[in-house]
C-alpha positions in Angstrom: 87.2 -113.3 -63.5 84.8 -109.9 -63.4 81.6 -108.8 -61.4 78.9 -108.4 -62.5 75.3 -107.2 -60.9 72.0 -108.6 -62.8 69.3 -105.8 -61.2 65.4 -107.4 -61.5 63.2 -104.7 -61.7 60.2 -104.3 -60.8 58.2 -102.5 -63.9 59.0 -103.8 -67.1 62.3 -101.6 -68.3 62.9 -102.9 -72.2 61.1 -103.8 -75.4 57.9 -105.5 -75.4 57.3 -108.0 -73.0 56.4 -111.5 -73.6 52.7 -111.6 -73.9 50.9 -113.0 -70.4 54.0 -112.2 -68.8 53.3 -108.6 -67.8 51.3 -109.2 -64.4 53.2 -107.9 -61.7 53.9 -110.2 -58.1 51.7 -108.8 -56.1 49.3 -110.3 -58.6 50.7 -113.8 -58.2 49.2 -116.5 -56.0 51.2 -117.8 -53.4 52.5 -121.2 -54.8 53.8 -118.5 -58.1 55.9 -116.4 -55.7 57.3 -119.7 -53.9 57.8 -120.9 -57.2 59.9 -118.0 -58.5 61.7 -118.0 -55.4 62.5 -121.3 -55.3 63.7 -121.2 -58.7 66.0 -117.9 -57.9 67.7 -120.5 -55.2 68.5 -123.2 -57.5 69.8 -121.0 -60.1 72.1 -119.0 -57.4 73.0 -123.1 -55.7 74.3 -123.5 -59.6 76.6 -120.3 -59.8 78.0 -121.1 -56.4 78.7 -124.7 -57.5 80.4 -122.9 -60.5 82.3 -120.6 -58.3 80.8 -117.6 -60.2 77.9 -116.6 -57.0 78.7 -113.9 -55.1 75.4 -112.2 -53.6 71.9 -111.5 -53.8 68.8 -109.7 -52.6 65.6 -108.7 -53.1 64.7 -105.2 -52.3 61.2 -103.8 -50.4 59.6 -101.1 -52.5 60.2 -98.8 -49.8 63.7 -96.3 -49.9 64.9 -92.8 -49.2 67.0 -90.4 -51.0 70.0 -89.3 -48.2 72.6 -87.3 -49.0 75.5 -85.4 -46.8 74.6 -81.8 -46.6 77.6 -80.2 -44.5 76.7 -80.0 -40.9 73.3 -81.3 -39.1 70.9 -83.6 -39.9 71.2 -85.1 -43.0 68.2 -83.9 -45.8 66.0 -86.7 -46.2 63.7 -87.0 -49.4 61.1 -89.0 -51.4 62.2 -87.3 -54.3 62.0 -85.7 -57.1 64.7 -88.0 -58.3 63.9 -90.7 -59.9 63.0 -93.4 -57.8 64.7 -96.8 -57.3 62.6 -97.8 -54.8 59.7 -98.7 -58.4 62.0 -99.8 -60.1 64.8 -102.2 -58.1 63.2 -105.4 -57.2 66.9 -107.3 -56.7 70.2 -108.1 -57.6 72.3 -110.5 -58.0 76.2 -110.1 -58.0 78.2 -112.5 -60.1 81.9 -113.6 -60.3 82.9 -114.6 -64.0 84.8 -115.2 -66.4 83.4 -113.0 -69.2 80.8 -110.3 -70.5 79.5 -113.1 -72.5 79.2 -115.4 -69.4 77.7 -112.7 -67.1 74.6 -112.4 -70.5 74.5 -116.5 -70.2 73.3 -116.3 -66.8 71.3 -113.4 -66.8 69.1 -115.0 -69.7 69.1 -118.2 -67.2 67.9 -116.0 -64.3 65.0 -114.1 -67.3 63.5 -117.7 -67.4 62.0 -117.7 -63.8 59.1 -118.8 -63.6 55.5 -116.4 -63.1 51.9 -116.5 -63.4 50.9 -119.4 -64.2 54.5 -121.2 -63.9 55.2 -119.4 -67.5 59.0 -118.1 -68.1 58.7 -114.5 -67.1 61.0 -113.5 -70.1 62.0 -110.2 -67.8 64.7 -107.7 -69.3 67.2 -108.1 -66.6 70.1 -105.2 -66.4 73.8 -106.5 -66.6 76.6 -103.6 -65.7 80.0 -104.7 -64.4 81.7 -103.2 -61.4 84.0 -100.3 -62.6 86.7 -101.5 -60.6 86.4 -105.2 -62.0 86.1 -103.3 -65.6 89.9 -101.4 -64.6 91.5 -104.6 -63.5 90.8 -106.4 -66.8 91.5 -103.8 -68.6 95.7 -103.6 -67.0 
């Protein structure tokens, strides 16, 4: 088993979107948002039944960069770095048998409904956890 992070993005981040799926969530109706969240919940339940679910979360667009800078108050900034608050909408952590299974799970998650109930076909980022990769290589 290896853990993978599946990242959902606010903005389009892959090849051209499927026509009709590029409308941002803040322009959806409350019913469309509910349908999307319900799909995500059912998907997490299915992963739980398979023993593959670890964690999930949706993120608000607010965010701040903080770092250690010696003694005193840490510097806090809203840039000029690439802003993940503009990118990352949410995440899911799964623990699966193979990279191929991680891709299968992400593809199913990509079918979450969007505006008009149409599957989003969104590009999701799938990343293995470093420590997990090291353990499987041994």
